[in-house]
mmCIF file of the C-alpha atoms, coordinates in Angstrom:
data_MODEL
# 
_entry.id   MODEL 
# 
loop_
_atom_site.group_PDB 
_atom_site.id 
_atom_site.type_symbol 
_atom_site.label_atom_id 
_atom_site.label_alt_id 
_atom_site.label_comp_id 
_atom_site.label_asym_id 
_atom_site.label_entity_id 
_atom_site.label_seq_id 
_atom_site.pdbx_PDB_ins_code 
_atom_site.Cartn_x 
_atom_site.Cartn_y 
_atom_site.Cartn_z 
_atom_site.occupancy 
_atom_site.B_iso_or_equiv 
_atom_site.pdbx_formal_charge 
_atom_site.auth_seq_id 
_atom_site.auth_comp_id 
_atom_site.auth_asym_id 
_atom_site.auth_atom_id 
_atom_site.pdbx_PDB_model_num 
ATOM 1   C CA . MET A 1 1   ? 84.501  275.253 -61.515 1.00 0.00 ? 1   MET A CA 1 
ATOM 2   C CA . THR A 1 2   ? 86.121  275.508 -64.993 1.00 0.00 ? 2   THR A CA 1 
ATOM 3   C CA . GLY A 1 3   ? 84.360  277.181 -67.906 1.00 0.00 ? 3   GLY A CA 1 
ATOM 4   C CA . PRO A 1 4   ? 83.700  276.021 -71.417 1.00 0.00 ? 4   PRO A CA 1 
ATOM 5   C CA . SER A 1 5   ? 86.791  275.209 -73.540 1.00 0.00 ? 5   SER A CA 1 
ATOM 6   C CA . LEU A 1 6   ? 87.683  278.608 -74.541 1.00 0.00 ? 6   LEU A CA 1 
ATOM 7   C CA . PRO A 1 7   ? 90.906  280.491 -75.286 1.00 0.00 ? 7   PRO A CA 1 
ATOM 8   C CA . LEU A 1 8   ? 92.590  281.509 -72.360 1.00 0.00 ? 8   LEU A CA 1 
ATOM 9   C CA . ASP A 1 9   ? 91.809  285.164 -72.448 1.00 0.00 ? 9   ASP A CA 1 
ATOM 10  C CA . GLN A 1 10  ? 88.248  284.413 -73.120 1.00 0.00 ? 10  GLN A CA 1 
ATOM 11  C CA . ASP A 1 11  ? 88.258  281.697 -70.278 1.00 0.00 ? 11  ASP A CA 1 
ATOM 12  C CA . ILE A 1 12  ? 89.525  284.543 -67.939 1.00 0.00 ? 12  ILE A CA 1 
ATOM 13  C CA . GLU A 1 13  ? 86.670  286.843 -69.136 1.00 0.00 ? 13  GLU A CA 1 
ATOM 14  C CA . TRP A 1 14  ? 84.125  284.014 -68.661 1.00 0.00 ? 14  TRP A CA 1 
ATOM 15  C CA . ARG A 1 15  ? 85.339  283.439 -64.909 1.00 0.00 ? 15  ARG A CA 1 
ATOM 16  C CA . VAL A 1 16  ? 85.106  287.274 -64.397 1.00 0.00 ? 16  VAL A CA 1 
ATOM 17  C CA . GLY A 1 17  ? 81.712  287.268 -65.509 1.00 0.00 ? 17  GLY A CA 1 
ATOM 18  C CA . ARG A 1 18  ? 80.762  284.239 -63.577 1.00 0.00 ? 18  ARG A CA 1 
ATOM 19  C CA . ASN A 1 19  ? 81.825  285.829 -60.454 1.00 0.00 ? 19  ASN A CA 1 
ATOM 20  C CA . LEU A 1 20  ? 80.308  288.998 -61.234 1.00 0.00 ? 20  LEU A CA 1 
ATOM 21  C CA . LEU A 1 21  ? 76.998  287.238 -61.407 1.00 0.00 ? 21  LEU A CA 1 
ATOM 22  C CA . VAL A 1 22  ? 77.331  285.648 -58.163 1.00 0.00 ? 22  VAL A CA 1 
ATOM 23  C CA . PHE A 1 23  ? 78.037  288.990 -56.518 1.00 0.00 ? 23  PHE A CA 1 
ATOM 24  C CA . GLN A 1 24  ? 75.082  290.432 -58.159 1.00 0.00 ? 24  GLN A CA 1 
ATOM 25  C CA . ARG A 1 25  ? 72.899  287.494 -56.800 1.00 0.00 ? 25  ARG A CA 1 
ATOM 26  C CA . ILE A 1 26  ? 74.258  288.059 -53.269 1.00 0.00 ? 26  ILE A CA 1 
ATOM 27  C CA . GLU A 1 27  ? 73.478  291.692 -53.446 1.00 0.00 ? 27  GLU A CA 1 
ATOM 28  C CA . LEU A 1 28  ? 69.797  291.127 -54.802 1.00 0.00 ? 28  LEU A CA 1 
ATOM 29  C CA . ASN A 1 29  ? 69.228  288.765 -51.940 1.00 0.00 ? 29  ASN A CA 1 
ATOM 30  C CA . LEU A 1 30  ? 70.330  291.241 -49.331 1.00 0.00 ? 30  LEU A CA 1 
ATOM 31  C CA . LYS A 1 31  ? 68.294  294.121 -51.108 1.00 0.00 ? 31  LYS A CA 1 
ATOM 32  C CA . PHE A 1 32  ? 65.114  291.919 -51.000 1.00 0.00 ? 32  PHE A CA 1 
ATOM 33  C CA . TYR A 1 33  ? 65.561  291.105 -47.339 1.00 0.00 ? 33  TYR A CA 1 
ATOM 34  C CA . LEU A 1 34  ? 66.353  294.625 -46.368 1.00 0.00 ? 34  LEU A CA 1 
ATOM 35  C CA . ALA A 1 35  ? 63.405  295.687 -48.338 1.00 0.00 ? 35  ALA A CA 1 
ATOM 36  C CA . GLN A 1 36  ? 60.948  293.494 -46.515 1.00 0.00 ? 36  GLN A CA 1 
ATOM 37  C CA . SER A 1 37  ? 62.311  292.660 -42.984 1.00 0.00 ? 37  SER A CA 1 
ATOM 38  C CA . GLN A 1 38  ? 61.454  295.862 -41.201 1.00 0.00 ? 38  GLN A CA 1 
ATOM 39  C CA . VAL A 1 39  ? 58.331  297.562 -42.470 1.00 0.00 ? 39  VAL A CA 1 
ATOM 40  C CA . SER A 1 40  ? 56.175  300.066 -40.334 1.00 0.00 ? 40  SER A CA 1 
ATOM 41  C CA . GLY A 1 41  ? 53.592  302.695 -40.532 1.00 0.00 ? 41  GLY A CA 1 
ATOM 42  C CA . SER A 1 42  ? 50.007  303.515 -39.875 1.00 0.00 ? 42  SER A CA 1 
ATOM 43  C CA . LEU A 1 43  ? 47.042  301.873 -41.810 1.00 0.00 ? 43  LEU A CA 1 
ATOM 44  C CA . ASP A 1 44  ? 46.968  304.878 -44.097 1.00 0.00 ? 44  ASP A CA 1 
ATOM 45  C CA . ASP A 1 45  ? 50.648  304.978 -45.124 1.00 0.00 ? 45  ASP A CA 1 
ATOM 46  C CA . PHE A 1 46  ? 51.866  301.517 -44.533 1.00 0.00 ? 46  PHE A CA 1 
ATOM 47  C CA . PRO A 1 47  ? 51.648  300.463 -48.223 1.00 0.00 ? 47  PRO A CA 1 
ATOM 48  C CA . ALA A 1 48  ? 53.352  303.729 -49.230 1.00 0.00 ? 48  ALA A CA 1 
ATOM 49  C CA . LYS A 1 49  ? 56.289  303.219 -46.990 1.00 0.00 ? 49  LYS A CA 1 
ATOM 50  C CA . ALA A 1 50  ? 56.827  299.641 -47.754 1.00 0.00 ? 50  ALA A CA 1 
ATOM 51  C CA . ARG A 1 51  ? 57.117  300.455 -51.535 1.00 0.00 ? 51  ARG A CA 1 
ATOM 52  C CA . MET A 1 52  ? 59.511  303.290 -50.594 1.00 0.00 ? 52  MET A CA 1 
ATOM 53  C CA . GLN A 1 53  ? 61.599  300.955 -48.346 1.00 0.00 ? 53  GLN A CA 1 
ATOM 54  C CA . ALA A 1 54  ? 61.799  298.428 -51.368 1.00 0.00 ? 54  ALA A CA 1 
ATOM 55  C CA . GLU A 1 55  ? 62.741  301.254 -53.811 1.00 0.00 ? 55  GLU A CA 1 
ATOM 56  C CA . ASP A 1 56  ? 65.364  302.582 -51.305 1.00 0.00 ? 56  ASP A CA 1 
ATOM 57  C CA . ALA A 1 57  ? 67.059  298.995 -50.691 1.00 0.00 ? 57  ALA A CA 1 
ATOM 58  C CA . MET A 1 58  ? 67.242  298.686 -54.598 1.00 0.00 ? 58  MET A CA 1 
ATOM 59  C CA . LYS A 1 59  ? 69.247  301.543 -54.816 1.00 0.00 ? 59  LYS A CA 1 
ATOM 60  C CA . GLN A 1 60  ? 72.041  300.321 -52.496 1.00 0.00 ? 60  GLN A CA 1 
ATOM 61  C CA . THR A 1 61  ? 75.391  298.891 -53.401 1.00 0.00 ? 61  THR A CA 1 
ATOM 62  C CA . LEU A 1 62  ? 76.565  295.564 -52.025 1.00 0.00 ? 62  LEU A CA 1 
ATOM 63  C CA . GLY A 1 63  ? 78.514  297.246 -49.451 1.00 0.00 ? 63  GLY A CA 1 
ATOM 64  C CA . GLN A 1 64  ? 75.675  299.470 -48.239 1.00 0.00 ? 64  GLN A CA 1 
ATOM 65  C CA . ALA A 1 65  ? 73.362  296.536 -48.180 1.00 0.00 ? 65  ALA A CA 1 
ATOM 66  C CA . THR A 1 66  ? 75.713  294.348 -46.131 1.00 0.00 ? 66  THR A CA 1 
ATOM 67  C CA . HIS A 1 67  ? 76.516  297.446 -43.606 1.00 0.00 ? 67  HIS A CA 1 
ATOM 68  C CA . GLN A 1 68  ? 72.753  297.839 -43.097 1.00 0.00 ? 68  GLN A CA 1 
ATOM 69  C CA . LEU A 1 69  ? 72.169  294.231 -42.538 1.00 0.00 ? 69  LEU A CA 1 
ATOM 70  C CA . ILE A 1 70  ? 75.040  294.075 -40.052 1.00 0.00 ? 70  ILE A CA 1 
ATOM 71  C CA . GLN A 1 71  ? 73.649  297.384 -38.350 1.00 0.00 ? 71  GLN A CA 1 
ATOM 72  C CA . ARG A 1 72  ? 70.192  296.018 -38.015 1.00 0.00 ? 72  ARG A CA 1 
ATOM 73  C CA . GLU A 1 73  ? 71.375  292.674 -36.633 1.00 0.00 ? 73  GLU A CA 1 
ATOM 74  C CA . VAL A 1 74  ? 73.640  294.480 -34.016 1.00 0.00 ? 74  VAL A CA 1 
ATOM 75  C CA . GLU A 1 75  ? 71.283  297.393 -33.116 1.00 0.00 ? 75  GLU A CA 1 
ATOM 76  C CA . GLY A 1 76  ? 68.042  295.684 -33.610 1.00 0.00 ? 76  GLY A CA 1 
ATOM 77  C CA . ASP A 1 77  ? 64.856  297.272 -34.602 1.00 0.00 ? 77  ASP A CA 1 
ATOM 78  C CA . SER A 1 78  ? 65.148  300.866 -35.814 1.00 0.00 ? 78  SER A CA 1 
ATOM 79  C CA . ASN A 1 79  ? 61.474  301.631 -35.381 1.00 0.00 ? 79  ASN A CA 1 
ATOM 80  C CA . ALA A 1 80  ? 61.407  300.735 -31.725 1.00 0.00 ? 80  ALA A CA 1 
ATOM 81  C CA . SER A 1 81  ? 59.607  304.044 -30.570 1.00 0.00 ? 81  SER A CA 1 
ATOM 82  C CA . LEU A 1 82  ? 56.686  304.379 -33.122 1.00 0.00 ? 82  LEU A CA 1 
ATOM 83  C CA . PRO A 1 83  ? 53.766  306.890 -32.656 1.00 0.00 ? 83  PRO A CA 1 
ATOM 84  C CA . GLU A 1 84  ? 50.501  305.307 -31.496 1.00 0.00 ? 84  GLU A CA 1 
ATOM 85  C CA . ASN A 1 85  ? 48.361  303.461 -34.222 1.00 0.00 ? 85  ASN A CA 1 
ATOM 86  C CA . ASN A 1 86  ? 51.313  302.160 -36.053 1.00 0.00 ? 86  ASN A CA 1 
ATOM 87  C CA . PHE A 1 87  ? 52.064  298.723 -37.145 1.00 0.00 ? 87  PHE A CA 1 
ATOM 88  C CA . ARG A 1 88  ? 55.533  297.324 -37.145 1.00 0.00 ? 88  ARG A CA 1 
ATOM 89  C CA . PHE A 1 89  ? 56.652  293.961 -38.929 1.00 0.00 ? 89  PHE A CA 1 
ATOM 90  C CA . SER A 1 90  ? 60.353  293.075 -38.354 1.00 0.00 ? 90  SER A CA 1 
ATOM 91  C CA . THR A 1 91  ? 62.454  290.153 -38.645 1.00 0.00 ? 91  THR A CA 1 
ATOM 92  C CA . ARG A 1 92  ? 66.063  290.017 -37.625 1.00 0.00 ? 92  ARG A CA 1 
ATOM 93  C CA . CYS A 1 93  ? 68.735  287.927 -39.096 1.00 0.00 ? 93  CYS A CA 1 
ATOM 94  C CA . THR A 1 94  ? 70.649  286.574 -35.793 1.00 0.00 ? 94  THR A CA 1 
ATOM 95  C CA . TYR A 1 95  ? 73.326  283.962 -35.261 1.00 0.00 ? 95  TYR A CA 1 
ATOM 96  C CA . SER A 1 96  ? 73.705  281.333 -32.545 1.00 0.00 ? 96  SER A CA 1 
ATOM 97  C CA . ASP A 1 97  ? 76.558  282.882 -30.989 1.00 0.00 ? 97  ASP A CA 1 
ATOM 98  C CA . THR A 1 98  ? 79.122  285.939 -30.933 1.00 0.00 ? 98  THR A CA 1 
ATOM 99  C CA . GLU A 1 99  ? 81.562  283.887 -32.875 1.00 0.00 ? 99  GLU A CA 1 
ATOM 100 C CA . ALA A 1 100 ? 79.118  282.738 -35.599 1.00 0.00 ? 100 ALA A CA 1 
ATOM 101 C CA . ARG A 1 101 ? 77.979  286.549 -35.841 1.00 0.00 ? 101 ARG A CA 1 
ATOM 102 C CA . GLN A 1 102 ? 81.608  287.677 -36.078 1.00 0.00 ? 102 GLN A CA 1 
ATOM 103 C CA . GLN A 1 103 ? 82.158  285.081 -38.795 1.00 0.00 ? 103 GLN A CA 1 
ATOM 104 C CA . ALA A 1 104 ? 79.276  286.179 -40.682 1.00 0.00 ? 104 ALA A CA 1 
ATOM 105 C CA . HIS A 1 105 ? 80.374  289.748 -40.466 1.00 0.00 ? 105 HIS A CA 1 
ATOM 106 C CA . GLU A 1 106 ? 83.934  288.905 -41.821 1.00 0.00 ? 106 GLU A CA 1 
ATOM 107 C CA . ALA A 1 107 ? 82.438  286.994 -44.675 1.00 0.00 ? 107 ALA A CA 1 
ATOM 108 C CA . PHE A 1 108 ? 80.280  289.775 -45.789 1.00 0.00 ? 108 PHE A CA 1 
ATOM 109 C CA . ASP A 1 109 ? 83.287  292.155 -45.463 1.00 0.00 ? 109 ASP A CA 1 
ATOM 110 C CA . ARG A 1 110 ? 85.378  289.731 -47.652 1.00 0.00 ? 110 ARG A CA 1 
ATOM 111 C CA . ILE A 1 111 ? 82.668  289.551 -50.124 1.00 0.00 ? 111 ILE A CA 1 
ATOM 112 C CA . VAL A 1 112 ? 82.538  293.200 -50.575 1.00 0.00 ? 112 VAL A CA 1 
ATOM 113 C CA . LYS A 1 113 ? 86.138  293.447 -50.735 1.00 0.00 ? 113 LYS A CA 1 
ATOM 114 C CA . MET A 1 114 ? 86.449  290.797 -53.345 1.00 0.00 ? 114 MET A CA 1 
ATOM 115 C CA . ARG A 1 115 ? 83.741  292.472 -55.399 1.00 0.00 ? 115 ARG A CA 1 
ATOM 116 C CA . ASN A 1 116 ? 85.410  295.810 -55.242 1.00 0.00 ? 116 ASN A CA 1 
ATOM 117 C CA . GLU A 1 117 ? 88.756  294.345 -56.044 1.00 0.00 ? 117 GLU A CA 1 
ATOM 118 C CA . LEU A 1 118 ? 87.137  292.611 -59.127 1.00 0.00 ? 118 LEU A CA 1 
ATOM 119 C CA . ILE A 1 119 ? 85.407  295.622 -60.432 1.00 0.00 ? 119 ILE A CA 1 
ATOM 120 C CA . HIS A 1 120 ? 88.044  298.448 -59.532 1.00 0.00 ? 120 HIS A CA 1 
ATOM 121 C CA . GLU A 1 121 ? 91.615  296.512 -59.433 1.00 0.00 ? 121 GLU A CA 1 
ATOM 122 C CA . PHE A 1 122 ? 91.339  293.321 -61.313 1.00 0.00 ? 122 PHE A CA 1 
ATOM 123 C CA . LEU A 1 123 ? 93.236  294.693 -64.394 1.00 0.00 ? 123 LEU A CA 1 
ATOM 124 C CA . VAL A 1 124 ? 95.758  296.575 -62.493 1.00 0.00 ? 124 VAL A CA 1 
ATOM 125 C CA . LYS A 1 125 ? 96.462  293.545 -60.472 1.00 0.00 ? 125 LYS A CA 1 
ATOM 126 C CA . PHE A 1 126 ? 96.390  291.104 -63.466 1.00 0.00 ? 126 PHE A CA 1 
ATOM 127 C CA . PRO A 1 127 ? 97.252  292.687 -66.756 1.00 0.00 ? 127 PRO A CA 1 
ATOM 128 C CA . LEU A 1 128 ? 95.961  290.367 -69.362 1.00 0.00 ? 128 LEU A CA 1 
ATOM 129 C CA . ALA A 1 129 ? 98.877  290.972 -71.423 1.00 0.00 ? 129 ALA A CA 1 
ATOM 130 C CA . GLN A 1 130 ? 101.249 288.961 -68.999 1.00 0.00 ? 130 GLN A CA 1 
ATOM 131 C CA . ARG A 1 131 ? 100.970 285.524 -70.171 1.00 0.00 ? 131 ARG A CA 1 
ATOM 132 C CA . ASP A 1 132 ? 103.011 284.324 -67.223 1.00 0.00 ? 132 ASP A CA 1 
ATOM 133 C CA . ALA A 1 133 ? 100.198 285.310 -64.678 1.00 0.00 ? 133 ALA A CA 1 
ATOM 134 C CA . ASP A 1 134 ? 97.540  283.237 -66.286 1.00 0.00 ? 134 ASP A CA 1 
ATOM 135 C CA . MET A 1 135 ? 97.421  280.207 -63.795 1.00 0.00 ? 135 MET A CA 1 
ATOM 136 C CA . GLU A 1 136 ? 97.734  282.877 -60.886 1.00 0.00 ? 136 GLU A CA 1 
ATOM 137 C CA . VAL A 1 137 ? 94.455  284.631 -62.308 1.00 0.00 ? 137 VAL A CA 1 
ATOM 138 C CA . THR A 1 138 ? 92.419  281.660 -62.939 1.00 0.00 ? 138 THR A CA 1 
ATOM 139 C CA . ALA A 1 139 ? 93.461  280.233 -59.225 1.00 0.00 ? 139 ALA A CA 1 
ATOM 140 C CA . TYR A 1 140 ? 92.536  283.908 -57.949 1.00 0.00 ? 140 TYR A CA 1 
ATOM 141 C CA . LEU A 1 141 ? 89.129  283.879 -59.895 1.00 0.00 ? 141 LEU A CA 1 
ATOM 142 C CA . ASP A 1 142 ? 88.135  280.377 -58.751 1.00 0.00 ? 142 ASP A CA 1 
ATOM 143 C CA . ALA A 1 143 ? 88.985  280.811 -55.089 1.00 0.00 ? 143 ALA A CA 1 
ATOM 144 C CA . GLN A 1 144 ? 87.021  284.061 -55.344 1.00 0.00 ? 144 GLN A CA 1 
ATOM 145 C CA . TYR A 1 145 ? 84.039  282.088 -56.660 1.00 0.00 ? 145 TYR A CA 1 
ATOM 146 C CA . LYS A 1 146 ? 84.187  279.421 -54.271 1.00 0.00 ? 146 LYS A CA 1 
ATOM 147 C CA . SER A 1 147 ? 84.108  282.182 -51.458 1.00 0.00 ? 147 SER A CA 1 
ATOM 148 C CA . ALA A 1 148 ? 81.246  284.074 -52.933 1.00 0.00 ? 148 ALA A CA 1 
ATOM 149 C CA . CYS A 1 149 ? 79.300  280.963 -53.635 1.00 0.00 ? 149 CYS A CA 1 
ATOM 150 C CA . ALA A 1 150 ? 79.307  279.921 -49.977 1.00 0.00 ? 150 ALA A CA 1 
ATOM 151 C CA . VAL A 1 151 ? 77.958  283.438 -48.949 1.00 0.00 ? 151 VAL A CA 1 
ATOM 152 C CA . LEU A 1 152 ? 75.381  283.198 -51.722 1.00 0.00 ? 152 LEU A CA 1 
ATOM 153 C CA . SER A 1 153 ? 74.349  279.783 -50.321 1.00 0.00 ? 153 SER A CA 1 
ATOM 154 C CA . ASP A 1 154 ? 73.962  281.377 -46.872 1.00 0.00 ? 154 ASP A CA 1 
ATOM 155 C CA . THR A 1 155 ? 71.989  284.189 -48.057 1.00 0.00 ? 155 THR A CA 1 
ATOM 156 C CA . ARG A 1 156 ? 69.616  281.758 -50.107 1.00 0.00 ? 156 ARG A CA 1 
ATOM 157 C CA . VAL A 1 157 ? 68.897  279.652 -46.916 1.00 0.00 ? 157 VAL A CA 1 
ATOM 158 C CA . ARG A 1 158 ? 68.255  282.855 -45.047 1.00 0.00 ? 158 ARG A CA 1 
ATOM 159 C CA . LEU A 1 159 ? 66.052  283.968 -47.517 1.00 0.00 ? 159 LEU A CA 1 
ATOM 160 C CA . GLN A 1 160 ? 64.207  280.718 -47.733 1.00 0.00 ? 160 GLN A CA 1 
ATOM 161 C CA . GLU A 1 161 ? 63.848  280.932 -43.968 1.00 0.00 ? 161 GLU A CA 1 
ATOM 162 C CA . PHE A 1 162 ? 62.498  284.413 -44.400 1.00 0.00 ? 162 PHE A CA 1 
ATOM 163 C CA . TYR A 1 163 ? 59.866  283.209 -46.900 1.00 0.00 ? 163 TYR A CA 1 
ATOM 164 C CA . GLU A 1 164 ? 58.735  280.393 -44.595 1.00 0.00 ? 164 GLU A CA 1 
ATOM 165 C CA . LEU A 1 165 ? 58.390  282.873 -41.828 1.00 0.00 ? 165 LEU A CA 1 
ATOM 166 C CA . ARG A 1 166 ? 56.358  285.182 -43.810 1.00 0.00 ? 166 ARG A CA 1 
ATOM 167 C CA . ARG A 1 167 ? 54.038  282.547 -45.156 1.00 0.00 ? 167 ARG A CA 1 
ATOM 168 C CA . SER A 1 168 ? 53.510  281.093 -41.519 1.00 0.00 ? 168 SER A CA 1 
ATOM 169 C CA . PHE A 1 169 ? 52.839  284.587 -40.120 1.00 0.00 ? 169 PHE A CA 1 
ATOM 170 C CA . ALA A 1 170 ? 50.356  285.617 -42.940 1.00 0.00 ? 170 ALA A CA 1 
ATOM 171 C CA . GLU A 1 171 ? 48.560  282.121 -42.224 1.00 0.00 ? 171 GLU A CA 1 
ATOM 172 C CA . TYR A 1 172 ? 48.471  282.858 -38.595 1.00 0.00 ? 172 TYR A CA 1 
ATOM 173 C CA . LEU A 1 173 ? 47.007  286.476 -39.195 1.00 0.00 ? 173 LEU A CA 1 
ATOM 174 C CA . ALA A 1 174 ? 44.442  284.895 -41.456 1.00 0.00 ? 174 ALA A CA 1 
ATOM 175 C CA . SER A 1 175 ? 43.467  281.963 -39.120 1.00 0.00 ? 175 SER A CA 1 
ATOM 176 C CA . PRO A 1 176 ? 40.209  281.406 -37.523 1.00 0.00 ? 176 PRO A CA 1 
ATOM 177 C CA . GLU A 1 177 ? 42.291  280.591 -34.242 1.00 0.00 ? 177 GLU A CA 1 
ATOM 178 C CA . LEU A 1 178 ? 43.522  284.160 -34.074 1.00 0.00 ? 178 LEU A CA 1 
ATOM 179 C CA . ALA A 1 179 ? 40.161  285.670 -34.603 1.00 0.00 ? 179 ALA A CA 1 
ATOM 180 C CA . ARG A 1 180 ? 38.915  283.489 -31.822 1.00 0.00 ? 180 ARG A CA 1 
ATOM 181 C CA . ILE A 1 181 ? 41.577  285.164 -29.507 1.00 0.00 ? 181 ILE A CA 1 
ATOM 182 C CA . ILE A 1 182 ? 40.782  288.373 -30.700 1.00 0.00 ? 182 ILE A CA 1 
ATOM 183 C CA . ALA A 1 183 ? 37.089  288.298 -30.126 1.00 0.00 ? 183 ALA A CA 1 
ATOM 184 C CA . VAL A 1 184 ? 37.885  286.476 -26.653 1.00 0.00 ? 184 VAL A CA 1 
ATOM 185 C CA . ASP A 1 185 ? 39.799  289.522 -25.728 1.00 0.00 ? 185 ASP A CA 1 
ATOM 186 C CA . GLY A 1 186 ? 36.900  292.023 -26.460 1.00 0.00 ? 186 GLY A CA 1 
ATOM 187 C CA . ALA A 1 187 ? 38.109  293.025 -29.980 1.00 0.00 ? 187 ALA A CA 1 
ATOM 188 C CA . PRO A 1 188 ? 36.104  292.253 -32.996 1.00 0.00 ? 188 PRO A CA 1 
ATOM 189 C CA . GLY A 1 189 ? 36.357  288.699 -34.563 1.00 0.00 ? 189 GLY A CA 1 
ATOM 190 C CA . GLU A 1 190 ? 34.842  286.557 -36.789 1.00 0.00 ? 190 GLU A CA 1 
# 
C-alpha cells in the first residue's frame, strides 16, 4: 500500500505512522478480548472484578497481551478452582491443531518483535539522512504493514466470533427455554 503523494521523508513518516496504528489496533483487540474472556466471582463482587480485569488489561503492552493470550490458550482457565457460590464465564481462543496454534504463536511473536523494532530501533536501522536506503526503508515498512494487517484481520475475526458467542449466550440465559429447564430441575423458573 502506498501513501499519498508526499516528499520521500514525509512518505516514510506516513508509513511509520500507518504501521503504528495497525499495531495499536491489534493491541486494543487483544486487550478487549483479555478483559472480557475470563471473568469470575461471586454475585456480590462479580461486577467489580470484571471492571478491575478490564482496567488491568488496558494497562498491558502488546507483548504482555500476546503472552497472556497464549498462556490462557495453552494453560486453560486460570480460575479452575473457585470457591463455592462463585460464577465463571470463560472463553478460549483455540486452534484446529498443533501446527495452527504454533503458527499463531509465531505470528504474535513476530508482531511484537516488529512493533518493538519500529518503536525502538527504526532510526538506528534506517538513518533517514542516508538517501540510498529509501527504497529499502519503504520495502521494509510495506512488508511490516502486510504482516501486521494479516494478524489484525485474524484478531478482528476472532473478536467478531467472540461478540457472536457472547450475544448467543446472553440470549440463551434470558430464554424461556432455559427458564423451563431450570424449573424442571427444581430451581425457581418463570
